[in-house]
C-alpha positions as CSV (number, residue, x, y, z in Angstrom):
1,M,-26.9,6.7,-15.0
2,K,-25.1,3.4,-15.4
3,F,-21.9,5.0,-13.9
4,I,-23.8,6.1,-10.8
5,T,-25.4,2.7,-10.4
6,H,-22.1,0.9,-10.7
7,F,-20.5,3.3,-8.2
8,L,-23.3,2.8,-5.6
9,I,-23.1,-1.0,-6.0
10,S,-19.3,-0.8,-5.5
11,A,-19.8,1.3,-2.4
12,V,-22.3,-1.1,-1.0
13,A,-20.0,-4.1,-1.8
14,I,-17.2,-2.4,0.0
15,A,-19.4,-1.7,3.1
16,V,-20.6,-5.3,3.2
17,T,-17.1,-6.6,2.9
18,A,-15.8,-4.3,5.6
19,Y,-18.7,-5.4,7.8
20,I,-17.9,-9.1,7.2
21,L,-14.1,-8.9,7.8
22,P,-13.0,-7.9,11.3
23,G,-9.5,-6.8,10.1
24,V,-11.0,-4.0,7.9
25,S,-12.6,-0.9,9.3
26,I,-14.1,2.1,7.6
27,A,-14.8,5.1,9.8
28,G,-18.0,6.4,8.1
29,V,-19.9,7.0,4.9
30,V,-17.5,9.7,3.5
31,P,-14.4,7.4,3.7
32,L,-16.5,4.6,2.2
33,L,-17.4,6.7,-0.8
34,V,-13.9,8.1,-1.2
35,L,-12.5,4.5,-1.0
36,A,-14.9,3.4,-3.8
37,V,-13.7,6.3,-6.0
38,I,-10.0,5.7,-5.2
39,L,-10.3,1.9,-5.9
40,G,-12.0,2.6,-9.1
41,V,-9.3,5.0,-10.2
42,I,-6.5,2.6,-9.2
43,N,-8.2,-0.3,-10.9
44,T,-8.7,1.7,-14.1
45,F,-5.2,3.3,-14.4
46,I,-2.6,1.6,-12.2
47,R,-3.7,-2.1,-12.1
48,P,-3.4,-2.7,-15.9
49,V,0.1,-1.3,-16.0
50,L,1.2,-3.4,-13.0
51,V,-0.4,-6.6,-14.5
52,L,1.4,-5.9,-17.8
53,L,4.7,-5.3,-16.1
54,T,4.4,-8.5,-14.0
55,L,3.1,-10.7,-16.7
56,P,6.0,-13.1,-16.7
57,L,5.6,-13.6,-12.9
58,S,1.9,-14.0,-13.3
59,I,2.4,-16.7,-16.0
60,L,4.9,-18.5,-13.8
61,T,2.5,-18.5,-10.9
62,L,-0.5,-19.4,-13.1
63,G,-2.2,-16.1,-12.4
64,L,-2.0,-16.2,-8.6
65,F,0.4,-13.2,-8.5
66,T,-2.6,-11.0,-9.6
67,L,-4.0,-11.6,-6.2
68,V,-0.9,-10.2,-4.7
69,I,-1.1,-7.1,-6.9
70,N,-4.8,-6.7,-6.0
71,A,-3.9,-6.8,-2.2
72,L,-1.1,-4.3,-2.6
73,L,-3.4,-1.9,-4.5
74,I,-6.0,-2.3,-1.7
75,L,-3.3,-1.4,0.8
76,L,-2.4,1.6,-1.3
77,A,-6.0,2.8,-1.4
78,A,-6.3,2.3,2.3
79,A,-3.1,4.4,2.9
80,I,-4.5,7.2,0.7
81,V,-8.0,7.4,2.3
82,P,-8.1,8.6,5.9
83,G,-10.6,6.6,8.0
84,V,-9.9,3.3,6.3
85,T,-7.7,0.8,8.1
86,I,-6.7,-2.7,7.0
87,G,-5.0,-5.0,9.5
88,G,-2.3,-6.1,7.1
89,F,-1.5,-7.9,3.9
90,L,-3.6,-11.0,4.6
91,W,-6.6,-8.9,5.5
92,A,-6.1,-7.0,2.2
93,L,-5.9,-10.3,0.3
94,L,-9.2,-11.5,2.0
95,F,-10.8,-8.1,1.4
96,G,-10.0,-8.4,-2.3
97,L,-11.4,-11.9,-2.6
98,V,-14.6,-11.2,-0.6
99,L,-15.1,-7.8,-2.3
100,S,-15.0,-9.5,-5.7
101,L,-17.6,-12.1,-4.6
102,V,-19.9,-9.6,-3.0
103,S,-19.6,-7.3,-6.0
104,A,-20.4,-10.1,-8.4
105,V,-23.5,-11.0,-6.4
106,L,-24.7,-7.4,-6.3
107,H,-24.1,-6.8,-10.0
108,R,-25.9,-10.0,-10.8
109,A,-28.9,-8.9,-8.7
110,E,-28.9,-5.6,-10.4
111,K,-29.5,-7.1,-13.8
């Protein structure tokens, strides 16, 4: 049950973030749900490997390089899911930042 709640909160956070940012568009509910699944899979399996491989660069930039990794992974997810378009790297960077804020607020409200 906790998994379904977390998934739905993530999907709502993605929808709110896409609504806020004009450079991000999602064509409907199905691409939204698929994007939530793909982002979850990417953040579970690929992101930790990339963060570990780029650890020296992250240390050198005081952790700011993780924002670049996050934006690149969002662009990857948008390329995988048809119906999701992101206007470029800066929109992906903003999408990641706003998504984390919206998701934190929604998860806080859930508890």
